[in-house]
N, C-alpha and C positions, 0 to 999 in steps of 0.2 A: 356332559357333566362327568367328572372323573370318578371312577370307581375306586373304593378303598378297601374292598372286601379281600379276605384272604381265603384261598381255596387250596386244597391239596394238589400237588403237581400231577397231572395226568398227561401222558404222552399222547400227542395227536390233537390237543385242543388249543395249543398256543401257536401263533403265527411263526414265531422264531424257530419252531421245531420243523418247519417245512411242510405243513399240512397242505393237501391239495386245495386248489382255489375254490372248489365248490363247497368246501367245508367252512370257508371264512364267512363269518356273520358279523354284525355290529358288536356282538358281545365277545368276539374272539380276542384273546389276550395278545397284546403287542409286546409287552415287556413286564418283567418282575424284578424285584430286588434280590439280594443274595439270600434272603430268608424265605423267598417264595411268595412274598406279598405282591399283589398286582400293582404295577405302576401305571399302566395304560391299557385301554382296550380300543378296538377299532373305532367305535362311535365317538371317542373323545376328540375334542377340537385340537388339543395339543397332546402329542405323544412324547413320552420320555423314551429315548432309544439308546441306552448305555452301550449296547452291543455295537452300535454304529458310531460311537464316539470317535471323533477324528484325531489326528496326530498332534494337534496343537493345544491340548489340554483345555478345550472348551467343552461345556456341557452340550450333549447332543440331544436335540429335540426336533420334532417335525410339527409345524403349526399349519392348521387349515383355517385360520382365522380370517383369511382374505376371501374365502369362498362365500358366496351368497347363500343365505339360508332363510329367506323371507317366505318362500312358498314351498308347498309339498314337492313340487318338481325339482326345485333347487336342492332341497334336502336329499331327495332320491339320487340326484346326480353327485352330490357330495359322498353319499354312501358308496356309490359305484367307484368313484375316484379313490376313496379310502381302501376299498378292496384291492384295486390295482396296486396301490402303494404298499399295502400290507404283504402282498405276495412278492412284489418286486424287491423290496429291501432285504428280504431274507433268502434270496436266491443268488447263489454265486454265479459269476460270469462263466459260461462254458469254455471261453477262450483262455482266461487267466486264473479262474478259480477264486478271484477276489470278490468281495461284496462291495456294493456302491458306497462311496463315502457320503457323509452327511451333507457336505457341500454340493455334491452331485445331485442328491435327492432334492435339496431345496431349489436348485436351479431347474430341475425337471418339473417340479411341482408347479412352477409358473406356467409352463406349456400345457400341463394337464388342466390347470384352472381355465385357461383360455379355451381349451377344447370343451370343457364342461359348460362354460358360458355360451359357446356356440350352440350346444344342444338345447340349453334353456331358452335361448333366443328363438330357436326354431320350434319350441313347444314340445320337444321330445326328450327322452332320457339319453344319457351318454351311450348306453348299450344300443339303443335304437339308431343313434348317429353312426355308430361303427358298422351298422348294417345298411346304412342309407348313403350310397356313394355320391348322390347329387348334393346333399347337404354337406357332406364331408369335403367335397371338392370346392364348394363355395368358401369353406374355411381355409383350405390350402391355398386357394388363389389369392388370398389376402396376405399370405406370408411371403416376404421378399428376402428373408434371411436364409442363407444356405444352412447355417448352423442350426437354426430353429427347425428347418425341415428334417435335418439329420436326427435331431433330438426326437421329433415326433415319430420318425421312422423307428427309432429304437424303442419307444414306448409301445407302438403298435406291434412290433415284433415280439416284445415281451408278453403282451396280452395274448397273442396267438400261441406263442411257445408254451405258456403256462395254462392255456385254456381258461383264462379268467373271464372273458366275455366273447361271444361270437363276433367274428369280423368278416365282412364281405371281402372276397378275393380281389374285387375291383379296387378296393381302397388301397391295397398294397401297390397296385399298378399305378394308381393316381399319384402316390407318393414317389414312386420310382421315376415317373416322367417329370414331376415337379423338380426333383433333385437334379436330373439330367439337364433340364432346361434352365436351371437357376443361372442368372447372369454371372454371379460371382462363383467362380470355380472352386475357390477354397475358403473365402471369407476369413482368411487368417488375420491375426492381429497385424496392423500396418507396421511397416518398418519406419522407425522414427527418423525423419530427415536429419541430415548431418548437423545443421546449425542448431536445431532444437535439442538434439542429443547432447551437443557440446554445452549448451546453456544449462541443461539439467545437471550434467556432471559438474559443471562449474558451481552451481548453487549448492549441491550436496557437499562438494569438497570444501568450499568456503566455510560452510556451517561446521563441518567436522574439525577444521583447523581452528575455528573459534572455540569449539568445545575443548580441544586440547590445551588452548591457552588458558582456559578457565577451569580445567579439570580439578586442580587442588582446591580452588576457591569454592566450587560447587560441593565438593566433599566436606569442606569445613562448615558450610552453611547447613548441610544435612546433619552433621555431628552436633551442632549447636541446637538445632530444632529438635533433634532426637533426645537431647538431655533436658530441654526446656520447651514444652509444647506452647509456651506463650512467647517464644522468641520469634519475632516477625509477625506476630498476630496481636490484634487489639480488640477483637470483638468480644472475647471472654476475658474478664478481668482476673488477674492472678491474685491469690490471697497468700501466696508463698513468697516471702521476701527474698528467698534464695533463687527464685525463678520468676523474676519480674517480667512484665510485658515490655517488649521491645518493638517499636514501630518497624514496619516492613522496610521502609526506605533506609532507616538507620541500620537494620540488620544487613541489608545488601551492601551498604557502604563499609560496615565493619568487616565484611568478608571479601571486600574488593570486587564486588559484582555490580557496582553502580553503572558501569559502562553498558553492559548488556541489559541492565534494567531499563535504562533510558532508551537504548536502541530498539528494544522490543516492547516498550511501553508496559512493563510489568507493574502490576498494582498489588499483587498478593502472592503468597508462597506457591499456590497452585499453578501460577504462571511459570514458575521455575520448573515445576514438574513437567509442564507441557513442553518447555524448552528442551529438557532432557529427552522426553519422548520423541520430539522432533529430530533430535540428533540421532536417536536410535533408528528412526525411520530413514534418515539420510544414509546411515551406515548400511542398512538392509538394502536400500535401492542401489547403492554402489556395488554391493556384493552381487546383486542381480546383473548389473552391467558387466562386471568383470568375470562372471562365471556362466551366465545364461541359465542359471538354475530356476526351477519353478518356485512359486510362492510358498507352497507347503514345505518344499525341501529346505528353503531358507529358515523356516521356523524350527526345523529339526536339527539345525546346526548346533554344535556344542563347543564349549571353550576348549581350545587346543586343536581345532579342526584344520588349521592351516599349517602345512609343512613345506619347507624349502626342498626342492629336488634338483636344482641346478643353479648356475650363476644368476639367472634372471627368471627362473621358472619356479612356480609354486603350485601345490596341489591342495585343494580344499576337500577334505574327507567328510562325508555325510551320509545321508540316507535318501533313497528315492522311494516314492510311493505310487508311481504310475504303473498301472497294470500289474500289480503284485499283491499277493495275499497279505503280506506283512512288509513293513519298511525293510529294504535291503541295502547293503553298503553300496556307495557310489562315490566317484571322484570327479572333480572338475579341475581341469588344467587352467592355470591363469598366470599372472605375472606379479611383480612386486607392487603393482597398483592396488592389490587387494589389502595391503598392510594397513593403510590409513583407515578404511571402514572397519576392518577386523579389530584393530587395536582399540578404536573408539567403542565398538560394541562390547569388547571384553572389559574395558574400563567401566562402562555403565553397568554391566552385569556384576562386576565385583562390588561396585557401590551398592547396588540393590541387595545383593546377598548379605551384606553387613547388617541389614535391618530386617531380614526375613525371619519369620518364626522358625526355630530350630527343628520343629517337627515336619516341616515341608521338605520333601525331596525335590531338589531343583533339577535332578537328572542331568545336571551340568549343562542345561540349555543356555544358548547364547542370548536370546531375546526374551528377557523377563519383564513383567509388568512394573512400570514406574510407580504404581499405586502402593507398593511396599515401602517407598521412601518416606521419611518424616515430613518432607515438604508437601506431600500429596494429601488431599482432603480425606482420602480413604485409609490413611495410615493406621489410625486406632482400630478401625474395623478389621483391617487386614492382619493385625497382630493376633487376632483371635481365630483367624482362618486356618484351615488345615489343607486347603487345596492349592495346587500350583496354578498360577495364572501367567500367561505370556502377554507381551505387548500386542495390542491391536494396531498394526502398522499398515493400514490400507491407504492407497492413494486418495480415495474419495474423502478421507478425513484429513490428510496431512498435506496434500498438494496445494490446497488453497492457502496454506501458510507461507508458501514460497512465491517469489516473483513470477508473474505469468509469463509463459512462453508463447508469444503470438505467432500464428502461422503467416508467413510472408508469401509473396508471389513466387519467390524462389523455392520455398519449402513445398508449395503446392505443385510446382513443376517437377520437383524431385519425386513427389509421391506418384505423380502420373507416370514418370519415367520408370520408377521401381515396380509399379504394377499397372500397366496400361489397360488391363482387362477389367479393372474395378471401375464402377461408375462413381468417380469421386464427386462429380458435379451434383449428384443427387443426394449426397450425404452432407447435411448442414454442419456436422461436427468438424469437418475437415476443410472448411472454406477459409479463404484469406481473411485475416482479422480476428479469427476465433482463437481462443486459448486452447493449446494442445491438451486433449483429454487422455491422460496417461494411464496405462495399466502395466503391471509388472511383467506380463507376458510379452509386451512389446519389446522389452529389453532382450528377452530370449531370442525372438525372431530377428531383431535388429543385429545382434551380435553374430548370429548364424550367417546372415546375409553379408554383413561387412567382412566377416572372416573368410567367407567363400570367395568374395570378390571385393577386396578392400578398395579398389578403384571407384566403387560407387560413392564413397564418402567424398563429397565435393569440397569440404572445408579443410584447408591445409592444417590449421591448428588442431582440428579433431584428429587428423591423421597422426600428427606428432604425439598427441596425448594418448591415443589408443594403440600406438604402434607396437609396443612390446606385448600387450595383451592379445591383440589380433594376430601378431606373428606367432606367439606360442599356441594359440588356439588353432591357427591354420596348420601348424606343424603336426598337431595331434589329431585334428578332426577333419582334414581334407585328404583326398586321394594322393597316393604317390609317396608316402613316408613309411618307413619300416615300423615305426612305433604305432601306426594307425591300427594295424590288425590286432595288436595286444589290447589297446584301449577299446576298440570296437567290441571285441568279444568278451572282455572280462570286467573292465573297470566301470564303464558307463556306456553300454551299447545303445541305450535309449537316446542319450544326448548326441552320440555320434551319428545315429540314424537321422535324427532331426537336422543336424548340420548338413549331412549329405543330401537330404531331401530339399533343403533350401538352395543348394548349389546350382541346380538346373535353372530355377527361376532367376537366381542372381546372375548367371551367365547370360541368360536371355535379355535381362534388363541392361546389363553392361553392353551387350551387342547393340541394343537399341540406342543407348547413350553414346557409345564410342564410335560406332560405325554409321548408323542411319542418320542420327541427329547431329553428327559432327559437321561443322560448317567448313572447316579447312579440308583441302584435298587429301585423299588417302594415297599412300604409296605402297610399294611392295607388290608382289604378284597378286595375292588375294585382295589387298586393299584397293588396287587399281581396278580389279574386276568388279568388286562391289560398288566402287565409285561410278563406274560406267553403266552397269547393268541392273543394279538393285535399288540404290538409294532413292532415286526420283519416284519410281513406282511405289515403293514401300511407304513413303510419306503420305501418298494420296489416301491410303486406308491403313492407318497404323494398327488399329485393333485387330482387324482380320489377319493382316500379315504377321502380327506378333503372335497370334494364336498358332499360326502355321509354324513360326520359328520355334515356339515353345514345344510344339508337338514333335518337330524334327529333333530337337535337343533331347527330349525324353526317349526318343527311339534310337539315339546315338548316331543320327545322320548328320548332325551339325554340332559344332563345338566352338566356343570362343572364350579365350582367356587373355587377361591383360598381361602385357610384357613391358620391359623397360623401354622398348622402341615403339610400342603401340599395342598390338594385339596379335593373337595367334588363332588360326582356324583349324589347326591340326586336330584330328580326332584320335584320341588315345594319348599315350605318354610320348613325350618328346625327350629323347636322350640328350640333345644339345641343351635344351632348357634346364634339364636336371643337373647338368654339369656347368651351368651358368655361362655357357658359350653363346652369349646373346648376339655376337656379331654374325653368327651363322644365319640369323633372320634375314639379312640383306639379300641372300640368294635363295631363300626358302619359298616354295610355292604356296605355303600356308600363312605367310607373313602379311600383316597389315601394319604399315609403318606411318607414323605421324612425324612431320618435319619438326614440330616443336619439341617432341620427345627425343628425336634424333639429335637435335642441337644440345639438349640438356645432357644426353649421354656422351656426346663428344667432349663437352666441358668437363664432365666427371672423369672421363678417361684421361684427359690432359692432366688433371690434378693428380691422378694416380701415378702417371708416368713421372711427374715432377718429384714424387717422393721415393723413386727407385733409382739407385746408382746406375749411371750410364755404362753400357758395355756388358751388363749382366744378362743372363738368360731371361730373367723375369722382365727386364727392361725391353729387350728385343721382342719378346712375346707381346707385351702390352702395346708396344709401338706398332706392331703389325696389325693389331686389332684397331688401333686408332686410324691407321692408313685405310683399312677396309671401310670404316665408318665414314671417313672423310671422302673417299672415292664415291660412295653411294650418295653422300650429300651433294657433291659436285654434279653427279649424274642427274638427280632430280631437279637441281637448280637450273640445269640447261634445258630440261623439259619444260619447266615453268616459264623460263625466259622465251 
């Protein structure tokens, strides 16, 4: 039960003042309002935590309503859980100095509840479980998720660090071993297969183009509904002859929106509001695709955040919240592809701002709640509100409104190729015939992997669509470019480090795809060696050999990069490749050459020569390159024959 009493502030009695864990009791104050009135105490089932309010203008609260409280033991375990949380939420990270976000607390609470339930099922308290290695191990043995194990480890470390409850030293060893032996080394969000990513982008792009076609008409509909609350509504009868009832279908026809009304089977004004929210969602998802920013970072974007920095290069200026006390400035390099989602988001935001109460400070945020619009059912209520609300644009709500993207056999094979160490067969979410379960962070990792090795994208149309974005990202976020150091150290070091971290896995996967699983014969010095000495044995046990490959690449003992002629095994920088002298590959000991790519390069080189005047220095230079390529082609043709 919530306490509503008011007491004088005394240092040392409130959890948010950082009191020692042994002083925390069920009556300890969790939060107060600006006048000193108690908002929540430890024993409350729901805590108001304004100090942990996240960056998306949502009310911050922590709920323990899912905990079982039918028996004295269950109540005792809830009390001990609440004590852990009460200490944890008001202790800054020793590494970053930041406090846990409300989203992090809520996700960790799920794992704490499972641990509490394990104690209850064993007939002991949570404190006793943490001193009982056998019972704790039986709980850990059921956990297959690497992420869950890491979360549990962080919880236990915090309990030990803050002396919240006694913990057996054996328990930390049990966790360490479980994490080491976890089958999934990283359990990162999966890279979206090329075909599925292309379909997602196509769906979002098509919807935003449709929004742009109807932008003025949607604005006119909101204007009419704003001046007449009976326009498009018939449930309440109007008594004002100047504001008559207008049926929904008639209203849509008068505003020129009958086409989208019929297409999306709209029956009332709130359906129009949902359509606008859906467009806002599509805009946000494309921004994720073309920047690789995090979910919370997208919500922090503001109108005017996109700046042109070059002929085809744009920068999105915003804030990052990862591992930082307060949001700090960050930039994401992208291309002109960002303009469609950005322009649509700005258009929707401008429309919403027209009808928002003047007292609300929008903070110039880009993604505002559509509930402020006259077509929304909450419009009248929102006109009396004083708090800023942003759109809730989560895939679990909006992805079901788009056409499903079904996993094909080709998609599944691509998943296996991208991450051979993951047990895909054991995960029902990623089986052939299933709808792809999308999260925003998948875009982040997918773009990092595709930028690191764009050759992983098997769909030619996807390559064309993403070419400029991936090219610009690669220029800024991968090794070997002068601008990289500046961006790494100053503008967005977090994203740069993330991109670099994905590069090794991407190179290893590309090696598996382009070398080991390549059906055609490989040529060039390195290609021939791998063809004769590695491919056959490697395929007999892909998982074991891929682990070894990944380990060598992380140690810098092996490298593989895609080239115009095939691939390159050179460790470190290649001066020839840096100067685009790709013909040097034919005599390089690190070259892996594919006949199909060689043929394509010869064709391209021939086209280049046709565009250069004969007898010029450039013509003679390019002709020499063509001769070298053709000589190598004739050489391998003789071997094959």
